[in-house]
VODREN-813386 format. One record per residue: x, y, z of N, C-alpha, C in turn. Coordinates in steps of 0.02 Angstrom, whole numbers, padded with zeros to 5 digits, always signed. Layout:
N
XYZXYZXYZ
...
This chain:
344
+05934-03678-01116+05943-03729-01177+05946-03682-01227
+05975-03705-01262+05992-03678-01328+05974-03694-01384
+05946-03751-01405+05902-03783-01470+05958-03809-01523
+05939-03839-01577+05975-03855-01619+05943-03895-01676
+05972-03875-01730+05932-03905-01807+05976-03946-01840
+05935-03983-01881+05984-04026-01939+05978-04017-01996
+06019-04040-02033+05993-04045-02119+05948-04111-02138
+05937-04101-02203+05914-04164-02245+05928-04141-02307
+05932-04188-02371+05944-04206-02417+05885-04230-02466
+05868-04177-02506+05786-04207-02543+05815-04258-02607
+05773-04298-02626+05793-04342-02662+05759-04320-02740
+05796-04334-02767+05784-04317-02847+05758-04380-02887
+05679-04365-02906+05663-04418-02948+05672-04427-03042
+05705-04468-03058+05700-04480-03137+05660-04525-03148
+05627-04509-03205+05573-04564-03254+05609-04615-03272
+05615-04700-03259+05646-04739-03281+05607-04802-03312
+05515-04800-03294+05488-04853-03335+05495-04912-03308
+05431-04909-03246+05434-04967-03206+05390-05034-03226
+05407-05089-03229+05389-05167-03241+05323-05144-03230
+05260-05152-03263+05177-05178-03251+05150-05094-03227
+05172-05052-03241+05147-04969-03244+05142-04948-03312
+05073-04925-03310+05057-04901-03372+05088-04818-03378
+05100-04797-03431+05138-04726-03453+05091-04669-03423
+05039-04674-03412+04990-04632-03385+05019-04620-03308
+05006-04691-03267+05021-04686-03213+05096-04648-03178
+05136-04666-03225+05205-04645-03206+05208-04565-03221
+05175-04557-03271+05167-04470-03291+05120-04440-03233
+05070-04464-03181+05040-04429-03147+05078-04444-03078
+05095-04496-03058+05147-04494-03014+05208-04444-02992
+05247-04438-03079+05289-04386-03064+05259-04335-03063
+05191-04305-03083+05169-04225-03071+05160-04228-03005
+05124-04287-02962+05107-04261-02888+05163-04266-02852
+05233-04292-02867+05290-04291-02840+05320-04225-02847
+05323-04194-02903+05349-04136-02916+05308-04068-02878
+05241-04077-02881+05193-04041-02835+05217-04063-02747
+05227-04102-02724+05251-04117-02664+05304-04077-02658
+05359-04087-02694+05431-04051-02676+05405-03980-02683
+05379-03953-02724+05340-03861-02721+05342-03846-02643
+05289-03893-02622+05238-03887-02559+05297-03903-02489
+05354-03942-02506+05397-03965-02455+05434-03891-02451
+05473-03874-02496+05517-03801-02523+05468-03738-02504
+05408-03749-02494+05374-03680-02464+05364-03703-02381
+05360-03770-02358+05383-03788-02290+05297-03809-02270
+05249-03810-02327+05199-03819-02327+05179-03908-02314
+05206-03941-02253+05211-03987-02247+05163-04045-02260
+05107-04020-02230+05034-04058-02239+05027-04085-02305
+05017-04031-02341+05004-04019-02422+05059-04063-02451
+05120-04054-02446+05160-04105-02483+05174-04170-02461
+05154-04185-02406+05134-04259-02382+05071-04283-02433
+05020-04226-02433+04944-04251-02468+04977-04278-02536
+05027-04250-02566+05051-04251-02648+05098-04302-02644
+05138-04303-02596+05182-04375-02601+05133-04449-02593
+05079-04448-02546+05036-04496-02557+04997-04511-02615
+04970-04474-02640+04956-04462-02719+04999-04528-02759
+05053-04468-02771+05121-04507-02804+05122-04587-02785
+05121-04610-02724+05130-04664-02719+05064-04718-02738
+05027-04675-02734+04968-04724-02740+04974-04747-02824
+04986-04692-02855+05001-04690-02941+05060-04746-02965
+05121-04743-02912+05166-04783-02904+05199-04817-02849
+05182-04872-02828+05192-04888-02770+05268-04900-02755
+05318-04912-02816+05370-04919-02798+05431-04842-02808
+05391-04784-02807+05447-04745-02812+05460-04724-02748
+05536-04721-02748+05580-04740-02693+05585-04653-02673
+05586-04621-02708+05605-04543-02715+05554-04514-02679
+05484-04535-02679+05431-04507-02646+05418-04518-02570
+05414-04597-02560+05449-04598-02497+05497-04572-02453
+05551-04560-02482+05628-04534-02463+05582-04440-02439
+05542-04433-02490+05533-04339-02472+05467-04351-02430
+05428-04397-02430+05380-04391-02383+05399-04405-02308
+05466-04449-02294+05503-04443-02245+05528-04390-02217
+05546-04350-02266+05559-04281-02249+05517-04230-02210
+05458-04229-02250+05403-04186-02211+05382-04220-02162
+05393-04283-02142+05360-04307-02069+05421-04280-02031
+05462-04257-02020+05504-04247-02003+05521-04184-01979
+05507-04148-02031+05460-04084-02016+05421-04077-01962
+05364-04113-01972+05308-04106-01923+05321-04143-01869
+05391-04160-01841+05395-04213-01783+05367-04285-01807
+05355-04309-01834+05331-04367-01854+05376-04426-01850
+05426-04436-01810+05491-04467-01826+05476-04539-01850
+05442-04584-01812+05425-04667-01840+05382-04657-01900
+05361-04613-01930+05330-04613-01995+05392-04608-02031
+05429-04540-02024+05475-04540-02067+05532-04584-02083
+05537-04636-02007+05586-04677-02026+05549-04730-02066
+05491-04757-02062+05448-04789-02090+05472-04787-02170
+05469-04713-02178+05463-04704-02261+05542-04703-02281
+05615-04700-02241+05666-04683-02262+05686-04777-02259
+05634-04824-02231+05664-04871-02234+05640-04924-02309
+05572-04871-02316+05544-04921-02383+05592-04889-02436
+05602-04818-02427+05633-04801-02458+05687-04837-02490
+05751-04867-02443+05790-04904-02454+05794-04953-02476
+05741-05012-02460+05705-05055-02477+05695-05064-02553
+05657-05005-02573+05651-04999-02651+05721-04991-02698
+05752-04961-02658+05818-04938-02706+05878-04925-02661
+05915-04981-02648+05973-04980-02608+06024-04939-02613
+06023-04897-02684+06086-04862-02694+06048-04786-02693
+06005-04760-02651+05965-04700-02652+06011-04663-02581
+06058-04644-02583+06110-04591-02524+06081-04561-02495
+06017-04529-02531+05989-04467-02483+05943-04501-02438
+05905-04559-02448+05885-04600-02409+05917-04618-02326
+05981-04636-02353+06016-04663-02295+06037-04592-02237
+06074-04537-02276+06090-04464-02270+06016-04466-02211
+05950-04458-02230+05918-04424-02180+05878-04477-02161
+05886-04537-02156+05862-04586-02103+05916-04580-02057
+05984-04563-02053+06037-04544-02012+06020-04509-01968
+05990-04451-01992+05951-04403-01969+05903-04412-01907
+05870-04451-01949+05797-04491-01896+05823-04526-01839
+05891-04563-01859+05886-04618-01805+05924-04571-01731
+05973-04519-01773+06007-04470-01717+05949-04450-01663
+05887-04429-01707+05845-04398-01667+05820-04456-01606
+05811-04522-01624+05816-04566-01594+05868-04601-01527
+05903-04563-01534+05977-04572-01498+05996-04664-01528
+05982-04686-01584+05993-04730-01604+06081-04732-01664
+06133-04716-01623+06186-04681-01643+06224-04736-01685
+06219-04800-01654+06256-04863-01709+06234-04877-01787
+06171-04853-01781+06142-04864-01833+06131-04819-01876
+06145-04761-01853+06147-04688-01882+06220-04682-01917
+06265-04701-01875+06339-04683-01888+06340-04745-01973
+06322-04797-01957+06308-04859-01999+06291-04819-02076
+06245-04786-02078+06212-04755-02121+06248-04715-02151
+06295-04669-02111+06336-04620-02140+06399-04664-02186
+06406-04715-02152+06476-04735-02175+06447-04768-02233
+06394-04811-02242+06364-04804-02320+06376-04794-02373
+06358-04707-02367+06389-04673-02423+06430-04616-02428
+06475-04632-02375+06556-04600-02376+06568-04589-02434
+06566-04652-02477+06633-04641-02534+06595-04587-02579
+06519-04590-02578+06509-04531-02642+06496-04461-02609
+06492-04459-02543+06472-04388-02519+06533-04387-02463
+06608-04393-02496+06667-04359-02455+06688-04294-02452
+06650-04273-02525+06644-04200-02511+06591-04131-02516
+06554-04178-02470+06489-04133-02465+06507-04107-02389
+06477-04052-02395+06479-04004-02341+06429-04013-02269
+06367-04058-02325+06306-04071-02275+06319-04144-02245
+06363-04169-02276+06374-04258-02256+06414-04239-02188
+06475-04198-02185+06510-04184-02120+06464-04137-02066
+06412-04093-02098+06362-04084-02043+06335-04126-02008
+06317-04186-02045+06277-04255-02005+06320-04274-01944
+06383-04294-01993+06425-04324-01927+06425-04284-01878
+06433-04217-01883+06449-04177-01833+06389-04175-01803
+06325-04180-01798+06263-04175-01772+06258-04251-01721
+06289-04297-01775+06299-04358-01749+06342-04367-01666
+06401-04334-01685+06448-04339-01631+06401-04291-01556
+06376-04218-01591+06362-04199-01531+06298-04218-01501
+06267-04257-01530+06205-04284-01468+06242-04334-01449
+06304-04364-01462+06322-04405-01429+06355-04387-01364
+06365-04327-01364+06405-04288-01311+06488-04260-01341
+06492-04287-01383+06571-04284-01405+06571-04219-01448
+06595-04166-01392+06584-04083-01434+06656-04075-01473
+06695-04112-01449+06759-04079-01490+06758-04133-01541
+06746-04178-01551+06725-04220-01623+06691-04190-01647
+06626-04172-01643+06584-04144-01673+06607-04068-01693
+06655-04032-01646+06677-03980-01696+06722-03995-01735
+06757-04031-01730+06792-04053-01789+06755-04072-01872
+06707-04097-01853+06662-04117-01906+06640-04081-01945
+06608-04015-01885+06599-03952-01918+06634-03903-01945
+06700-03909-01929+06750-03890-01961+06760-03898-02034
+06753-03966-02049+06752-03981-02138+06695-03971-02142
+06642-03954-02130+06587-03947-02161+06604-03883-02187
+06616-03837-02130+06627-03766-02147+06697-03762-02205
+06738-03782-02196+06797-03764-02246+06768-03794-02310
+06716-03854-02330+06715-03864-02393+06649-03816-02400
+06633-03786-02373+06572-03722-02392+06562-03678-02335
+06600-03600-02343+06601-03562-02282+06520-03518-02273
+06490-03551-02329+06423-03515-02314+06382-03582-02299
+06396-03624-02263+06350-03687-02228+06313-03655-02175
+06251-03623-02170+06227-03588-02115+06214-03635-02057
+06193-03683-02075+06171-03741-02017+06244-03764-01993
+06305-03776-02032+06353-03801-01988+06372-03750-01939
+06374-03666-01970+06387-03633-01906+06346-03618-01858
+06281-03631-01858+06215-03627-01802+06249-03682-01770
+06258-03731-01792+06265-03795-01744+06343-03806-01723
+06386-03788-01741+06438-03766-01714+06441-03735-01664
+06416-03682-01672+06390-03616-01605+06375-03670-01556
+06307-03707-01564+06294-03742-01499+06338-03773-01463
+06381-03813-01509+06422-03855-01496+06504-03824-01450
+06509-03754-01466+06548-03712-01442+06495-03690-01380
+06466-03680-01375+06432-03643-01324+06423-03709-01259
+06399-03750-01289+06416-03811-01233+06478-03830-01193
+06535-03813-01241+06610-03814-01219+06628-03738-01171
+06557-03720-01165+06570-03643-01125+06617-03598-01171
+06653-03600-01240+06690-03556-01267+06631-03503-01299
+06612-03463-01244+06552-03421-01293+06573-03361-01338
+06639-03353-01343+06664-03310-01398+06674-03338-01458
+06697-03404-01454+06688-03437-01522+06633-03438-01565
+06568-03456-01503+06489-03463-01512+06459-03403-01541
+06473-03353-01517+06454-03295-01540+06478-03269-01603
+06547-03281-01624+06558-03267-01696+06536-03318-01739
+06512-03378-01728+06490-03428-01766+06399-03407-01778
+06371-03373-01717+06297-03369-01728+06310-03300-01774
+06344-03248-01771+06334-03185-01788+06356-03189-01856
+06398-03253-01881+06423-03254-01969+06340-03311-01987
+06306-03322-01954+06265-03378-01986+06192-03305-02007
+06197-03253-01959+06146-03219-01966+06174-03163-02019
+06221-03163-02043+06251-03108-02086+06220-03145-02157
+06237-03214-02143+06223-03249-02208+06124-03257-02220
+06095-03259-02161+06054-03284-02165+06007-03246-02102
+05961-03207-02116+05929-03162-02067+05883-03202-02031
+05874-03241-02061+05796-03302-02041+05815-03361-02003
+05863-03363-01949+05898-03412-01918+05877-03391-01840
+05829-03424-01836+05801-03404-01772+05838-03439-01678
+05855-03497-01714+05891-03530-01664+05976-03479-01656
+05997-03446-01691+06052-03395-01696+06038-03351-01645
+05988-03320-01648+05955-03253-01615+05936-03279-01526
+05905-03341-01530+05912-03359-01474+05970-03382-01433
+06008-03412-01456+06082-03430-01419+06132-03376-01415
+06118-03314-01455+06155-03251-01438+06108-03225-01381
+06044-03227-01363+06036-03195-01320+06051-03213-01235
+06068-03274-01254+06084-03318-01193+06173-03293-01181
+06215-03291-01234+06277-03255-01233+06263-03187-01204
+06241-03151-01220+06229-03074-01215+06208-03066-01120
+06147-03135-01112+06142-03101-01045+06204-03129-00998
+06229-03181-01010+06306-03202-00993+06352-03119-00979
+06351-03104-01030+06394-03049-01040+06361-02977-00995
+06311-03001-00953+06275-02941-00920+06238-02887-00983
+06243-02899-01044+06205-02856-01087+06138-02866-01110
+06084-02854-01040+06032-02883-01040+05989-02853-01099
+05986-02792-01112+05948-02755-01154+05948-02803-01217
+06019-02808-01238+06035-02838-01301+06022-02899-01304
+06022-02937-01245+05977-03007-01232+05904-03025-01237
+05875-02964-01223+05801-02953-01241+05785-02966-01309
+05822-02917-01340+05804-02901-01403+05825-02957-01462
+05876-03002-01442+05899-03039-01474+05823-03115-01469
+05810-03137-01402+05769-03171-01401+05708-03158-01415
+05683-03113-01426+05627-03070-01442+05625-03080-01520
+05687-03061-01551+05675-03075-01631+05671-03166-01626
+05705-03208-01591+05672-03268-01598+05599-03288-01591
+05573-03247-01546+05490-03283-01528+05459-03237-01601
+05493-03177-01629+05450-03177-01688+05444-03211-01729
+05490-03261-01742+05480-03313-01789+05447-03387-01766
+05440-03378-01702+05403-03446-01671+05374-03418-01589
+05330-03392-01578+05302-03354-01541+05273-03387-01464
+05283-03467-01501+05252-03522-01434+05306-03581-01406
+05379-03564-01435+05434-03596-01434+05427-03599-01358
+05442-03654-01327+05440-03658-01252+05500-03635-01234
+05573-03657-01276+05634-03634-01276+05654-03567-01262
+05633-03520-01327+05623-03466-01317+05581-03429-01255
+05531-03458-01253+05485-03418-01193+05533-03425-01128
+05562-03487-01111+05606-03503-01071+05639-03450-01063
+05682-03467-01091+05754-03413-01103+05730-03333-01098
+05671-03313-01130+05674-03245-01105+05650-03227-01037
+05609-03276-01007+05596-03289-00928+05661-03276-00898
+05699-03308-00915+05774-03317-00885+05803-03250-00885
+05802-03196-00941+05844-03125-00961+05793-03094-00903
+05733-03109-00905+05694-03066-00851+05686-03068-00783
+05718-03116-00769+05735-03144-00694+05799-03110-00696
+05844-03100-00729+05907-03053-00717+05894-02982-00730
+05838-02965-00757+05819-02900-00741+05768-02888-00686
+05770-02920-00640+05735-02922-00573+05647-02903-00613
+05627-02920-00650+05569-02922-00695+05525-03013-00662
+05521-03005-00596+05515-03082-00586+05441-03094-00612
+05390-03064-00600+05330-03085-00605+05307-03089-00661
+05334-03050-00705+05347-03055-00807+05364-03111-00809
+05437-03136-00774+05475-03200-00804+05430-03255-00785
+05413-03269-00725+05356-03317-00711+05309-03322-00744
+05279-03293-00798+05209-03312-00814+05245-03327-00900
+05317-03323-00910+05343-03336-00980+05363-03426-00956
+05391-03409-00903+05440-03496-00875+05373-03537-00856
+05303-03528-00848+05243-03573-00831+05218-03583-00909
+05213-03543-00956+05205-03548-01014+05254-03605-01066
+05310-03605-01038+05353-03649-01065+05349-03701-01038
+05357-03726-00990+05331-03797-00949+05254-03820-00962
+05198-03777-00973+05151-03804-01022+05148-03827-01071
+05198-03794-01113+05222-03852-01179+05240-03905-01198
+05310-03877-01129+05354-03938-01119+05374-03948-01053
+05336-03998-01014+05337-04012-00928+05426-04037-00924
+05460-04082-00966+05531-04098-00978+05573-04049-00979
+05560-03988-00985+05606-03936-00983+05630-03918-00924
+05701-03947-00922+05731-03942-00872+05766-03878-00861
+05770-03834-00893+05799-03763-00880+05733-03728-00878
+05674-03752-00906+05618-03709-00876+05616-03721-00773
+05622-03764-00766+05624-03792-00717+05673-03772-00655
+05722-03751-00689+05794-03732-00656+05768-03647-00647
+05739-03615-00701+05729-03543-00688+05660-03538-00627
+05605-03570-00651+05560-03568-00606+05583-03577-00526
+05638-03616-00529+05659-03607-00462+05703-03552-00452
+05738-03523-00483+05771-03456-00466+05730-03402-00460
+05663-03414-00490+05606-03352-00476+05563-03371-00402
+05577-03435-00378+05567-03437-00300+05618-03421-00264
+05666-03430-00271+05729-03394-00241+05738-03330-00218
+05713-03302-00292+05724-03232-00290+05656-03195-00245
+05595-03233-00254+05543-03206-00211+05543-03229-00148
+05588-03265-00120+05609-03290-00058+05560-03365-00023
+05546-03389-00081+05519-03471-00055+05565-03519-00062
+05615-03508-00011+05662-03571-00014+05630-03649-00037
+05585-03659-00007+05547-03737-00006+05541-03738-00095
+05485-03711-00111+05488-03709-00190+05539-03705-00221
+05604-03659-00212+05649-03662-00258+05680-03720-00242
+05673-03764-00207+05705-03824-00183+05695-03890-00227
+05631-03883-00218+05577-03929-00269+05594-03911-00339
+05591-03842-00363+05598-03847-00454+05671-03869-00453
+05717-03838-00422+05778-03837-00449+05787-03939-00433
+05764-03972-00390+05787-04032-00386+05748-04077-00455
+05684-04067-00478+05666-04068-00536+05702-04063-00596
+05736-03990-00591+05791-03995-00649+05835-04036-00652
+05862-04044-00592+05928-04089-00589+05916-04169-00610
+05847-04181-00568+05820-04234-00593+05815-04256-00665
+05780-04215-00687+05783-04225-00784+05840-04219-00813
+05881-04186-00787+05944-04187-00839+06000-04146-00786
+06031-04182-00765+06088-04174-00730+06147-04102-00750
+06133-04121-00825+06192-04079-00868+06156-03994-00857
+06098-03998-00837+06085-03924-00857+06111-03852-00817
+06133-03811-00859+06188-03765-00871+06176-03729-00785
+06218-03740-00731+06222-03697-00676+06182-03739-00632
+06154-03796-00642+06109-03820-00600+06145-03850-00541
+06218-03866-00541+06254-03889-00468+06252-03831-00436
+06278-03756-00475+06278-03732-00420+06216-03700-00395
+06161-03689-00416+06092-03659-00405+06044-03719-00351
+06054-03781-00366+06030-03821-00315+06062-03831-00249
+06144-03815-00239+06173-03822-00192+06144-03768-00149
+06160-03725-00186+06132-03646-00145+06052-03650-00110
+06014-03684-00144+05937-03700-00114+05934-03751-00058
+05984-03790-00065+06000-03855+00000+06042-03808+00050
+06062-03762+00044+06102-03724+00080+06056-03691+00119
+06001-03644+00063+05956-03609+00107+05897-03657+00149
+05897-03704+00149+05841-03763+00180+05883-03806+00240
+05952-03778+00243+05976-03807+00310+05998-03880+00284
+06022-03905+00225+06043-03954+00201+06103-03956+00172
+06172-03934+00219+06233-03911+00193+06258-03973+00172
+06276-04029+00205+06291-04100+00176+06282-04100+00112
+06216-04119+00088+06189-04124+00025+06218-04040-00019
+06220-03990+00000+06246-03939-00039+06313-03952-00045
+06346-03982-00015+06423-03999-00029+06427-04039-00072
+06390-04090-00071+06401-04157-00122+06369-04131-00181
+06324-04091-00185+06306-04044-00249+06351-04027-00288
+06391-03962-00256+06431-03918-00267+06507-03956-00297
+06498-04022-00278+06564-04064-00263+06554-04099-00346
+06492-04124-00339+06488-04142-00420+06508-04086-00457
+06458-04020-00459+06465-03976-00516+06544-03973-00514
+06609-03976-00463+06654-03949-00493+06698-03998-00519
+06668-04051-00507+06695-04129-00546+06675-04116-00632
+06637-04097-00646+06622-04069-00723+06649-04009-00739
+06667-03979-00692+06717-03900-00737+06673-03845-00716
+06617-03843-00669+06567-03809-00652+06602-03734-00606
+06626-03685-00615+06672-03668-00596+06620-03620-00531
+06570-03612-00547+06528-03580-00479+06517-03621-00426
+06494-03678-00452+06482-03738-00385+06552-03752-00363
+06606-03753-00396+06656-03751-00342+06669-03694-00313
+06677-03636-00332+06680-03580-00293+06639-03578-00205
+06583-03610-00229+06535-03633-00167+06560-03677-00124
+06578-03730-00154+06605-03783-00118+06678-03750-00073
+06719-03722-00110+06779-03700-00079+06764-03648-00017
+06705-03609-00022+06698-03561+00012+06639-03578+00072
+06611-03631+00064+06564-03662+00111+06565-03737+00151
+06609-03773+00111+06630-03844+00121+06712-03855+00156
+06725-03909+00199+06777-03925+00217+06815-03975+00167
């Protein structure tokens, strides 16, 4: 599991003198709004929300405060509340382009791709020279599974601004999905040269080094990611996977189980727990976990190969051949190789 991140666009408030509002209320609202922005920049999201609440109490039609409060809600995973705020901001100011941009990101998270695209089209004229505009289009196409289209959008974002770190990281993830690991590595390393705090780049480089069997370097990269977020289930699981490759099965199992405690729907963690049971000789449990991973997400990397192996180990040869055949159909070279070796 690679991980992914998105961009936001801050709303900037200009005092305009609202009808029915005292000058004092406007001044106090503006002060709370600016304090909220400072907290948002410092990533103190709860405090940012508190200040935006105060701004809105003082000035109920401050569209920018709703917009930026929505951003803060996005950062703490409150997508529904964020959408409510972006909707309110647009209701108050139909020309607030930043609210459309940010709402598109929230809609992508909810897989409401048609409305997200409509929001982006709404602001195309004003943002056609914006690097983050094409980054957002790339994120939309990526989440729809259109990786080539996503790459084209990320290319436009990077062409407009070569130092757009998020575009480099997200383009790297798209390359990774297409199994173009060389290009992915180039983008992740470029991103880290620009910003050494990019934890997703470390995480994804760890997986690339693992594929290259550079396991010590892989551990170093994933531990760097964990330095930023020690309880991240993606990073914990990926370190567990790398430890499995180093034959450190019991240490790996602890990390994988911690990842599953935090996210039971993590198909990669179920896959890796299945690999643990294979490595330790428990064929039945291996099949159970690999089947869970497949049922949760049949696009999980290498799942057709490993599930087929587990089915074969449990004397389910016909099922194994069907699984490998499905993998071959979507370009899984290892599954294709197993089918050719073991099936008619």
